[in-house]
Residue, then its C-alpha position, 0 to 999 in steps of 0.5 A: x414454466x418458472x415458479x416465483x421461488x425459482x425467479x427469486x432463487x435465479x436472481x442471485x446467479x444471473x448477476x453479471x458484471x458490466x463488461x470492461x469498457x475502459x482501461x485506466x492507468x493509475x501511477x502511484x508511489x509509496x514507501x517502505x518506512x522503517x525505524x530502528x528501535x531496541x527491537x531492531x528494524x521495524x516497518x510501518x504498515x497501514x491497514x486498509x478498510x478491507x483489513x489488508x496490511x500494506x505500505x503507505x502509498x497514493x496517486x502521483x498528483x500533476x506536477x509531482x515526481x514519484x518520490x514527492x508522492x511518496x513523501x507527501x503520502x507518508x505524511x498524509x497517511x501516517x502523520x510522519x512529516x520528518x522523513x529521509x527518502x533514501x532510494x528507489x527500491x522498485x515498481x510493482x504492478x496491481x490490476x483490479x476491476x472498478x465497475x466497467x473499468x480495468x485499472x492498471x496500477x503502477x506503484x513506485x516504492x522508495x525506502x524511507x527512514x522515519x525521523x523525529x518522533x516516530x511514535x507520533x503516528x496517526x491514521x487517516x479516518x479511512x484506515x483500520x489500523x497503523x502500527x510499527x511491526x518488527x521486520x519479520x512480523x511485518x513480512x508475515x502480515x504484509x498482503x502483497x507478495x510483491x511488496x514482501x519482496x521489496x521489503x526483503x530488498x529494503x532489509x538488505x540495504x539497511x543491513x549492507x549500508x548500515x542505514 
């Protein structure tokens, strides 16, 4: 026979996640945003609500191209309105669970040069931080390996094409 203490204890271990009922595809786009300063090439990263450093990105809205989304999201998430989208770097895939849904996210990533007053960056309320990092530091703090690989590709293009 179960004791009341056992019942209290058991509830912590018998929490079942609801089974996955639906698979949802979410197309997103973002950018590896850079600027050149006396410190060399710097990369703009945002810190999400879970303290993970990543790039500005967001959902592609109806009627928008991935490139338009990247430009809009960089404006919304970082306050940078003056940017040059210099080309497509690649796409990355994430998947995560949202209650009873499996979300398959594909993010198109562009190489983006910040222009104008690049120090006038502003984070959105939901973010924990926003900061320009020297390239190698950005590579160290980025949370997602796939984005790190595209950052290396971005740096190669910046050097080769003298951007």
